[in-house]
C-alpha positions, 0 to 999 in steps of 0.5 A, a space after each residue: 322195275 326199280 325205285 326212284 328218288 324224287 325231289 323230296 330228298 333235296 336239301 335233306 339227304 337222309 341216308 337211312 335208305 343207304 344203310 339198309 340197301 343190300 346192293 349199294 345202288 345209291 349215288 350221292 349228289 351235293 344235296 340229294 341222292 339217286 338210285 342206279 336202276 341197273 343196280 336196284 333189285 327192287 327189294 323195297 327196303 329203302 322206301 319205309 326208311 326214308 323220313 321224307 318219303 322221297 322214294 317210290 317204286 317206279 310203278 307207284 311213282 306219282 305222275 308229277 314225279 315221272 321225270 325223276 326216272 330219267 333224272 335218277 338214271 342220268 345222275 347215278 351215272 355222274 355221281 359217286 356211289 355212297 355205301 354207308 349212312 351219314 348225317 343228313 344235311 344241316 338244312 334237313 330239318 328246315 326242308 323236310 316238309 317243304 314241297 316242290 323243292 326242284 328249284 333247290 337242286 344242286 347238280 354238282 357231285 358231293 363234296 367228299 374231301 377226298 
């Protein structure tokens, strides 16, 4: 099993989860994170660290978020690895309590300035 990041992360991108991950399984998009299920060791450390409750163990994933299993697989293969915490997006406070944020998803990779 693995853990899954859902749309609650969109336009927030808090990285508290990244800071506690012992295996570096998070990948960074422009406005959210995803988990690589091949790297996740199912430790659960990230779940309680997420301020917007965007991360679920796969077996506890609500029905409405089932598509995010494949979503995480797809984008983890495309986006760069993130291994250190950073400041959340400027929109985080505005979007942290917003429900159903899928329409705001930005599929482009993160701007890293490299």
